[in-house]
N, C-alpha and C positions, 0 to 999 in steps of 0.2 A: 565850715558850713555856715550858711546864713540863717538867721532867725526865721525869715519868710519861707524857708524850705519846709517849715513845719506848720504852715497855716492851712486851715480848711474852713469852709463856710458852714456855719451852724445856725439854723433858725432858732430864735430866742425861745420859742414855745417848746423846744425839745430839752431845755434845761430843767431837770426835775426839781420841783419846789417842795416836795414832801416825800417821805419814805412810803413804800407800799405797806399795806396792812400786814401782810405776811412776808418776812424777809426773803425767803427762798423762792418767792413767786416772781422775782426780777427775771428779766430775760438774760440770756447768755449767748454771746457770739463766740463760737469756737473757731479759732484761726490757726491754720497750718502755717507755721512761720517759714517753711521752705517753699511751698507751692502757692501760698496766698489764698487757698481755698477756704471759704467760710461756711459755717453751718449755724442756723438759728435754732437755739434751744432755750430751755428755762434753767434757772440756776440750780434747781433741785436735781437736774440731770448731771451735775458736775461729777457725781460719784461714778458715772459710767466712764469718765475720762481719767480717773485715778486708778492706778494699778496696785495690786498687792505688792508690798515692798517699797513703794514710793514713800516720800516724806513730804508732808504738808507743813510749811513753816509759817506760823502765825505771829503777828506783832500784838502782844498783850498789853500795850500801853492803854491808859485810861485818860480820857479828856477831862481836864479840870474846867470849872466855870471861870474861864480866864479873862472874860471881858468885864471890866469894871468902869463905872462912871463916877467921877469925882469933880472937885473944884479946888481952885487955889484958896487957901485959908482966907476967910473974910469976904469972899466974892461969890456972887450968884451966877453960875455958869455951868456948863457941862463939858467935861473933858473925858474922852474915851481912852482907856488904857487897855492894851491887850498884853497879858503876861506871856512872854515867849519862852523864857527859860530862867531857872534859878541859877545864879552864878555862884553864890556862896551865902550861907546863913539866910538872911532875909533880903538880900540884894537880888533884884530881878532885872533882866533885859526886857524892855517893853516897846511896843509900837504905840504911838500917841497921836490922837487927832483932836483939835488942831495942835500941831507941835509948838507953835509960838507961845502957847499958854503953859508949856512945861519946860522951863529952862533951869539950868543949874542954880540951886539956891531956893527955888520955889518949893513951898510946902503944900502938899495936896491932902485933902480930906475926903474920905469915902464914907457914904452912908451918913450916920449920925455921929461919926467920929470913932466908930469901932476900929477903923483901919485908917492909918495916916501914912504919908510917905514923903521922903525928902528926895527931890530930883538931884542926883549927884553929877551926871555928865551927859553930854550928847556924843554918841559915837559917830564914826565916819559915815556909816550907812544911814544915819538919821534916827536910829533907835535911841531910847533913853535908858539910863541905868537909874533905878529908883530903889531906895532903901525903905522897906515897909516896917511900920511899927504898930504893935497891937498887944492886947492882953488876952490871954486865953489860948484856944487852939486855932491855928491859922486855917486849917481845912474847914472848920465849922463856920468861921467868919466868911470865907470865900463862898461856901455854899449859900450863905445868907445874902451876900451882896453881889456875887458874880452872876454872869449870864453865860450860857453856852456860846462859844465863839463860832457861830455858823458863818460860812463863807458869804461874801457880799452879794453873790449872785442868787442867794436864796432869800426871797422876800417874805415868804409865808412864816408865820409863827409856828414853832415846833411845840406840839402839845405834850409830847412825852419825851423828856430829856434822854431817857435811856435808848431812844431810837438813834441817837447820835453816838452811841457806844456799841462796840462789838459785844456779843454775849459772853466772850471770854476775857473782856478787859479786866485788868487787875492792878497794874502799876501806874499810879497817878503821875501826870506830868506833861501831857500833850496839850498844845493849843489848837489841835485839829484832830479829827478821827482818821485812823487808817482805813479809808472808806471801802476798800475791796473786801474787808472782813465783815462789813455790815450785812452781807447777804447770808451768812451762816446762821443756822439755829443750833441749839444744843443737840436736838434730835438728829439733824443732818451730820453733825460732827461725830455723833455716836455711830451712825451708820457707816461713815467713812472709816472709823477706827475698827469696827467689826469686820470690815472688808480686808483688814490687814495692812492698812495704810498707816505709817508712822506719823505721829504729830509732834512737832517741836515748837515750843513757845520761846520767842525772843522778845526783846524790848527795844524800841526806838521811840523817843519822845519827839513828836512832830512839832517843828518850830517854824521859824521865819521862812525857811526854804519853800514851804508850801504856799506862802502868801506872796513871795517876791517874784514879780514878772522878770523875764529876760529883757533887759533894756538895750544891750549891745547888739549890733548887727551881726558881728562875728561871734558865734556862740562859744568858741573856745576861750573868749575873754570873760565869760560870765563866771562869777565866783559864788559858789554855794555857801550858805550859812551853816555853821556847825550845829549838829544835833547829837544828843546824848544817847548812847546805846548800851545795852547789857546782853551778854550771851552766857548762859550758865553752862557748867560742866555737863549737866544732864542733856541739855539741848545740843551741845557740840558733839557728844557721844552718839546721840540718835542720828544726827546729820551725817557724821563720818561713817557710821556703820551702814547707813543707807547707801552711800556712795560706794563703799567697799563691796557691797552685795549686788551692785549693778542697778539699784533703784534710782529714780529721778528725784531731784530736788525741785519741788513745786512751791515757789514763793507766793504768798498771798499779799499782794500789794507792792508798790514801789518802795515802801519803807522797809519791808522785810528784805527785799532785793538789795537795797543799798547797804543794809546792815551786814548781810551775808558776804557781799562782795568787798566790803571794807575790811572784814576780819579774815577772809580766806587767804591762804598762801597760794603760791604759783601752782601747787599740785592739787588745789581744790580741797584742802583740809583746813579745818578750823580748830581753834582752842578756845576755852572759856576766856572771857575778857570783858572789859568795860572801858568806855572812853568817849571821845567825840569824833564825829566823821563829817567831812565836807565833800565827800566823794560826789562827783558829777559824771554821770554816765550818759554818753551820747554816741551816735554812730561812729564806729571805728573801735569802740571798746570791746575787748575780748573777755567774755564772762568766764570766771574761774570756777563757779559753783552752781549757779542757778540754771536749771534746764528749761523749766516752764514757769509761766507767770499768770496768776489770776489778778485782774486789775479792772478798774472802772474806765470809762471814757474820759479823756483829759482835755483841758483847755488848749486851744490852738496856741502854738509858739511857746508852750510851757516846758519846763525842764522834765516834766513827767512824760509828755508825748515824745520828747527826745530820748528818754530812757527806753521806752517800749520800742522805739525805732532803732535802737541798738540791738535789741534781742531779735527782732524781725527786721527785714529790710524796710527802709523809710517808705518807699513806694507801696510796699505791701500793706504797711500800717495805714497810710493815707487812703488807699483804695478801700480798706476795711472800714475806716471811719466814714468815708463817703457812702458806703453801702449801709452803714448803721443809720446815717441821716435819712437815706432813702427808705429804709425799713422802719423809720420813726422810733428808734431806740431812745431811751431816756438817758441824758448825759449828766456827768459830773457826780458830786458827792452822794446824792440820793438816787442816782440813776442806775442803769443796768451794768452788766459786767462783760468782760471779755476773757477768754482763756487762750493764751498764746502757747501753742503746743508744739 
């Protein structure tokens, strides 16, 4: 399939620049993945589409203030580093702008020197490996020096950093939020639980895959970047029990979907585990575990719109997206949601 097969026209004014005051007031498009029928609802109505005995799977990763600004030792300049993933100890894979100012051997100073780094190597994909040095607690230094890594299409300043975190975020390590989960409130989750819906928490730390565009024309040639995941024994048991009892697995977000499909066997069962996944889901993929998906509206020609086009037919997805444009839904990270049922 070609990259252009996943293109749609999006007016710039529909790209959401800020989150709504109340999380669950976002709009919700409910899409029947077989017929293509759509219904316009609000996110608080999601509970009507979840059945007793279903399982809602949430990614509990927490975004770290992963955007840092530094300079080469002894120079006055600004170099932007985006921490993508911890490789080992204090070695991180990073995106750097401008890259020419961060070459192997360069020493980087952040802030007033609370944090320093040695650029070790340039990888094939252009990312840099940097070895960070500091005294004290890394998370506290990062909180002081780092910024929330909002996507480049968001131009407005985020007043409350917690609005780029889900209310159930727990395990620090992401360079971007699993945005489908931003619509949930603690109260709504409690209502869902009280209805008899099982809730399972898994972790996938969002990394470069979220930021990297598809550059090849033939999408089968695109290579996904590895991202770290963890699935506990408790979560695996909840998910397996739901399947055995005939309930649906409703993944919240493409990150939860990719984690579940990475760890599921051919019979749709999972076991606890942790590791790295570079799974790329696009049309033709046969889902082993996920039945339904709650997700945001994604960028044209992105791996994320390719994933949702695998769960529903590509034409059905593009028709739904064109309908969302017509109905003036809000798009991308702080935008509205879709339930593919």
